[in-house]
ROKENU-177983 format. One record per atom (N, C-alpha, C): residue in one letter; x, y, z. Coordinates in pm, whole numbers, plus 32768, in hexadecimal, padded with zeros to 4 digits. Example, Ala and Ser with C-alpha at 12.3 -4.5 7.8 and 13.67 -1.06 7.14 Angstrom:
2
A85277DC7830C;A84CE7E3E830C;A85287EB6830C;S85057F1F82C4;S85577F9682CA;S850A80038313;
end
This chain:
195
M993981B5B928;M99528240B909;M994C8253B871;P98FE82AFB842;P98F582C4B7B1;P997B82EDB775;D999282C1B6F8;D9A1182DDB6B5;D9A2D8372B6AA;T99C683C1B68D;T99DE8451B67E;T9A088491B702;L99D48460B770;L99FC8494B7F3;L9A908476B80D;L9ABA83FCB7EA;L9B4883DAB7F9;L9BA08434B7A2;W9B74844BB728;W9BC0849DB6CB;W9BCD852CB700;Y9B5F8567B72C;Y9B6385EEB763;Y9BB585F5B7E4;T9BAB858FB836;T9BF8858BB8B2;T9C8D8582B895;T9CB2852FB834;T9D3F8524B80E;T9D7485A9B7DD;R9D2C85E9B785;R9D55866AB74E;R9D5D86D4B7BB;G9CF586DCB80C;G9CF18740B877;G9D60872BB8DD;A9D7586AEB905;A9DDD8690B967;A9E6786AFB92E;G9E7B8697B8AC;G9EFA86B8B86D;G9F13874EB86D;A9EAD879CB84B;A9EBB882EB84A;A9ED48865B8D6;V9E8A8832B938;V9E9C885FB9C3;V9F278837B9F5;T9F5687C2B9CF;T9FDC8796B9F6;TA04587F5B9BF;LA036881EB942;LA094887CB907;LA09588FFB954;IA0218934B975;IA01889B2B9C0;IA05689A3BA4A;LA0348937BA8F;LA06B8923BB16;LA103890EBB13;LA13288BFBAB3;LA1C288A7BAAA;LA20D8929BA8B;TA1D2897DBA38;TA20D89FFBA1B;TA2178A52BA9A;AA1AD8A52BAEA;AA1AF8A9BBB6A;AA2198A62BBC7;VA22789DEBBC9;VA28C899EBC1F;VA31989C8BBF5;VA33289C7BB73;VA3B689F0BB41;VA3D08A83BB64;GA36D8AD8BB4D;GA37C8B66BB6E;GA3958B7DBC02;LA3478B39BC56;LA35C8B48BCE6;LA3E18B0EBD12;GA40D8AA3BCD0;GA4918A6DBCEF;GA4FF8AD1BCD5;IA4F18B1ABC67;IA5538B81BC47;IA54A8BF3BCAC;LA4D08C19BCD4;LA4C18C81BD39;LA4FE8C55BDBF;TA4F08BD6BDDE;TA52A8BA2BE5A;TA5C18BAEBE57;VA5FE8B8EBDE7;VA68F8B99BDD9;VA6BC8C2ABDE5;LA66A8C86BDB1;LA68C8D15BDB7;LA6728D52BE41;RA6358D05BE98;RA6158D33BF1F;RA5BA8DAEBF1D;VA5588DACBEC4;VA4FA8E1BBEBA;VA4A28E1DBF35;QA4958E94BF6F;QA43F8EA3BFE4;QA41D8F35BFF6;SA3B58F4EC043;SA38E8FD5C068;SA3468FC8C0EE;PA3269039C12E;PA2DD902FC1AC;PA2588FE5C19F;SA2178FF3C12B;SA1958FAFC119;SA1A48F24C0DA;WA21D8F00C0AF;WA2348E7EC071;WA2B78E43C0A7;PA2B28E01C11B;PA32D8DC7C152;PA3628D54C0FC;RA3E38D3CC104;RA4218CD6C0B0;RA3E98C4AC0C7;FA3C58C29C144;FA3908BA4C15E;FA30D8B8CC114;LA2C48BF9C0F5;LA2488BEBC0AB;LA2648BBDC01C;TA2CD8BF3BFDF;TA2F38BC9BF59;TA31A8B36BF59;TA3688B0EBFBB;TA3958A82BFC3;TA3208A24BFDA;GA2C78A47C036;GA25489F1C051;GA1F589E8BFDB;LA1DC8A59BF99;LA1878A5ABF24;LA1C58A07BEB3;HA2488A14BEA3;HA29089C6BE3D;HA27E8930BE57;RA2908907BED1;RA2848879BEF5;RA1F58847BEE0;NA1938892BF0D;NA1088867BF01;NA0D98866BE70;LA10288C8BE22;LA0DF88C8BD94;LA1218854BD4A;AA1998830BD74;AA1DD87BDBD36;AA18E873DBD4F;LA15D872CBDC8;LA10C86B5BDE6;LA08786B9BD9B;MA04A872EBD91;M9FCD873ABD46;M9FE5871FBCB1;TA0588748BC7F;TA07C872ABBF4;TA07E8694BBDE;MA0B9864BBC3C;MA0C085B9BC2E;MA0358579BC33;V9FD985B3BC80;V9F50857FBC85;V9F0E858EBBFB;F9F1A8604BBC1;F9EDD8619BB3D;F9F2585CABAD1;L9FA885B9BAE0;L9FF28568BA80;L9FC584D6BA8A;A9FB184A5BB03;A9F7F841BBB14;A9EF5840DBAD6;L9E9F846FBAE9;L9E1A846CBAAC;L9E26846BBA13;H9E8084BBB9DD;H9E9984C0B94D;H9EC58437B919;I9F2183F9B961;I9F568377B935;I9EEC830AB940;V9EA88303B9B1;V9E438299B9C6;V9DD382A5B95F;T9DA1831EB949;T9D33832CB8E8;T9D638311B85A;S9DE2832EB83E;S9E18830CB7B9;S9E208276B7A5;V9E488230B80E;V9E58819EB804;V9DD08159B7F7;V9D6D8185B842;V9CEC8140B83F;V9C928170B7CD;D9CB881D9B788;D9C69820AB717;D9C7081A4B6A5;P9C00816EB678;P9C038106B611;P9C308139B587;F9C2E81BCB570;F9C5781F1B4EE;F9CEB81DAB4D4;T9D3E81EFB538;T9DCF81E5B523;T9E058158B535;H9DC58106B585;H9DF2807DB5A2;H9E85807DB5CD;L9EA780D6B629;L9F3480E3B650;L9F67806CB6A1;G9F25804EB70C;G9F577FE8B768;G9FBF8025B7C5;W9FD87FDEB831;WA0338012B897;WA0C48012B86B;AA0EA7FB4B817;AA1757FB0B7E7;AA1978030B79B;AA13C805EB747;AA15480D8B6FA;AA15B8152B754;AA117814CB7C5;AA11881BCB823;AA19481BCB87C;LA1D9814CB883;LA24C8142B8DE;LA2D1812AB897;IA2CE80F9B81C;IA34980DCB7D2;IA352813FB75E;PA3B68197B761;PA3BE81FDB6F8;PA3C981C1B66C;FA38381FFB611;FA38881E0B582;FA35B8151B561;SA3048118B5B4;SA2D48090B59B;SA246808EB563;SA2078101B557;SA17E8106B527;SA1798104B48E;FA11380C8B458;FA0FE80CBB3C7;FA0B5814BB3A0;YA075818DB3FF;YA0278206B3E7;YA0808280B402;RA0A382CAB39C;RA0F58343B3A8;RA1718327B3FD;TA1BD82C5B3D2;TA22D828CB41D;TA28C82F5B455;FA2BF834CB400;FA32283ADB42D;FA2E8840DB494;WA2738445B475;WA23984ABB4CC;WA20B8471B551;LA1D183F9B54F;LA1AD83B9B5CD;LA2298390B61B;GA2928368B5D3;GA3108346B615;GA34883BDB660;LA33D8434B625;LA36A84ADB66B;LA31984C3B6EB;GA29884A8B6E4;GA24484B5B75B;GA26F8455B7C9;VA29083DAB7A3;VA2BD8377B806;VA34383A2B842;VA39D83D4B7EF;VA41F8404B821;VA40A8476B884;SA3B584D5B860;SA3998546B8BA;SA35E8515B93E;FA2FD84B9B936;FA2C18481B9AE;FA329843EBA07;EA38183EFB9CB;EA3E483A7BA1B;EA44B8406BA59;LA46E8470BA13;LA4C784D4BA4E;LA4838518BAC5;LA404853BBAB4;LA3BA857ABB21;LA3A9851ABB97;LA391849CBB79;LA3848439BBE4;LA406842CBC32;AA477842DBBEC;AA4F98427BC30;AA50C84A1BC89;IA4E18515BC5A;IA4EE858FBCAA;IA4988587BD27;VA41C8559BD19;VA3C28550BD8C;VA3F584E9BDF1;VA41C8474BDC1;VA44C840BBE1C;VA4C88439BE67;TA5268476BE20;TA5A084A4BE65;TA584851ABEC0;SA51E856ABEA0;SA4FA85D8BEFA;SA4C085A0BF7C;LA4738535BF72;LA43D84F7BFE9;LA4AA84B2C03B;MA517848BBFF9;MA5868447C03D;MA5FE84A5C053;RA5E78526C04B;RA6538589C051;RA6AA8579C0CE;GA66E855AC13D;GA6BA8549C1B8;GA71D84D6C1B2;FA6FE846FC164;FA75683FCC157;FA7C18412C0EC;LA7A28460C087;LA7FE8473C017;LA86784DDC030;GA8448540C07C;GA89D85B1C08C;GA87B861DC027;HA8A28697C048;HA87A870BBFF6;HA8B88707BF6A;HA93786E4BF5F;HA97A86E9BEDD;HA93F8684BE7A;AA9258609BEA8;AA8E985A5BE4F;AA85B85CEBE29;WA80F85FEBE8B;WA787862ABE6E;WA787869CBE08;RA7DF86FCBE1C;RA7E38770BDC1;RA80B8747BD33;AA86A86EBBD27;AA89386BCBCA3;AA81E867ABC5B;IA7D28629BCA0;IA75E85E7BC64;IA6F0864DBC48;HA6E386B1BC9D;HA67C8716BC8D;HA6908769BC0D;WA70A876EBBDD;WA72587B4BB5F;WA6DE8771BAEA;LA6B086F6BAFB;LA66586B1BA91;LA5E486FABA6C;TA5B48751BAC5;TA53D87A0BAA7;TA55287F1BA28;YA5CC8822BA16;YA5E88872B99F;YA5E5881EB920;AA5E9879CB92D;AA5D58743B8B9;AA5448714B8B1;AA50786F6B922;AA47F86C0B923;AA4198723B8ED;WA42787A2B90E;WA3C48804B8E2;WA3C18813B84A;PA432882FB806;PA428883DB773;PA40287BBB72D;VA42D874AB763;VA40786CBB725;VA36F86B7B732;GA33786DEB7A4;GA2A686D7B7B6;GA25D8735B758;VA29487ADB743;VA257880BB6E5;VA25987D0B658;LA2C98796B630;LA2D18758B5AC;LA26F86E4B59E;HA25E8698B609;HA1FB862BB609;HA1708663B5EB;GA14C86CDB62F;GA0C88709B619;GA0B78742B58D;VA1208781B55A;VA11A87BAB4D4;VA10D874CB46B;GA15686DFB47D;GA1568675B419;GA0E28614B423;TA0AE8601B498;TA046859DB4AC;T9FBC85DAB4C0;G9FB98652B4F3;G9F39868FB515;G9EDD86A0B49F;T9E5E867CB4B3;T9DFB8689B449;T9DCD871AB43B;D9DEB876BB4A0;D9DC187F8B4A0;D9E368857B48C;T9EA88824B462;T9F218875B458;T9F0B88F4B409;L9EC288EEB39C;L9EB08962B346;L9E3289B4B366;S9DE9898DB3CD;S9D7589DCB3F4;S9DA58A5BB43A;A9D588AC4B430;A9D818B45B468;A9D9C8B3DB4FF;W9D468AF7B548;W9D578AF1B5D8;W9DD58AA5B5FF;M9DF58A39B5B9;M9E6E89EDB5DA;M9EEB8A36B5AC;L9EE58A78B53B;L9F568ACAB510;L9F728B38B576;A9F088B76B5AA;A9F198BDFB60F;A9F578BA7B68F;I9F278B34B6BB;I9F5F8AF6B735;I9FF18AD3B720;TA0108A92B6B1;TA09A8A68B696;TA0F58AE2B68A;AA0CA8B48B641;AA11B8BC1B632;AA1308C06B6B8;AA0C78C0FB709;AA0D48C4EB78D;AA1348C00B7E7;CA12D8B7CB7E1;CA1868B2AB833;CA2188B39B807;IA22E8B37B785;IA2B68B49B751;IA2EA8BD3B775;AA2968C39B767;AA2BF8CC2B789;AA2DE8CCDB81F;AA28B8C91B873;AA2A08C9AB904;AA3258C5AB92C;VA3418BE4B8F9;VA3C08BA4B91B;VA4358BF0B8DD;GA4218C22B863;GA48A8C72B823;GA4AD8CEEB874;VA4488D34B8A4;VA45F8DABB8F7;VA4A38D84B979;AA4758D18B9B8;AA4B28CECBA36;AA5458CC8BA22;IA5648C83B9B6;IA5F08C5FB99B;IA6428CDDB97D;FA60A8D3AB932;FA6508DB8B916;FA66F8E02B998;VA60C8E0CB9F0;VA6218E50BA70;VA68B8E07BAC1;RA6878D85BABE;RA6EA8D35BB08;RA7778D4CBAD3;LA7868D4FBA4F;LA80A8D5EBA14;LA8408DEBBA1E;TA7E78E4DBA26;TA8168ED8BA2A;TA8178F13BAB6;SA7E68ECBBB18;SA7E68F01BBA1;SA8708EF1BBDE;GA8888F3EBC42;GA9078F36BC88;GA90F8EB8BCDB;SA9748EB1BD2B;SA9888E3EBD82;SA9158E2FBDE4;TA8EF8DB4BDFE;TA8878D9ABE61;TA8C58D6EBEE6;DA9478D6FBEEA;DA98E8D46BF63;DA9998DBEBFC0;PA95A8DBAC036;PA95F8E2CC091;PA9EC8E48C0C5;LAA468DE7C0BA;LAACF8DF9C0E8;LAB318E11C076;AAAFE8E29BFFD;AAB558E38BF89;AABBA8EA9BF9B;TAB8F8F1BBFCE;TABE98F8DBFE0;TAC558F6CC045;AAC2E8F2EC0B3;AAC918F0AC11A;AACF58EA5C0E4;RACC78E43C096;RAD228DE0C05D;RAD838E20BFF9;AAD508E7ABFA8;AADA58EBEBF46;AAE108F10BF8C;SADE98F56BFF7;SAE4B8FA4C043;SAEB48F48C081;FAE888ED9C0B6;FAEE58E7AC0F3;FAF478E43C08B;RAF138E1CC016;RAF6A8DE9BFAC;RAFCF8E52BF7F;TAFA38ECEBF74;TAFFC8F3ABF4C;TB06B8F4ABFB4;AB0468F45C032;AB0A98F52C09D;AB10C8EDEC099;VB0DB8E65C082;VB1338DF0C07A;VB1908DFCC002;DB1598E28BF90;DB1AC8E38BF19;DB21B8E9EBF30;RB1FB8F0EBF72;RB2608F74BF90;RB2CB8F3DBFEB;RB29F8EEFC04A;RB2FD8EB7C0AB;RB35E8E56C066;EB3278E05C007;EB37B8DA5BFC0;EB3E08DE8BF65;LB3BE8E60BF32;LB4188EA8BED8;LB48F8EE5BF23;RB4858EF8BFA4;RB4F38F34BFF2;RB5678ED8BFFA;
end
């Protein structure tokens, strides 16, 4: 495989991974908010979230493999699997490895969700909120196209999309369909205890 093809594949797979991971994070937030409509049932959001997460891992694997076999960087597998062990852009590549390993933990535990239980799975799933910004920083610090107009636009759009999703999540009301009933019950219990 020609070196330039590896280089373009690494760059392209990294950019696509960022876009897909951003969509996964956004859909994850929508899933938590229980967003649905007659034309968009909730199970569609959950299924799309899961499938995009797996597709993200495919492009991330392509990004990693082409980075390792590219003769320009001389990374080797240790640098791709052990954070901050590379001689080439040590800090920024280390962030990429950390992000990859966090995402790998999320995928593995999602596949084992039935064995772990919901609470353990959910606690580990919160790592997404660390993996995404660490991955963005990896791209900004290591990417050869970071300052190109197209990559700046992609990065800015991804940051804006996750920012809006987090804002909507933090400012939306309760997503618990029984929240009103629970609040009424607690109020009744509190009144009863005061007597």
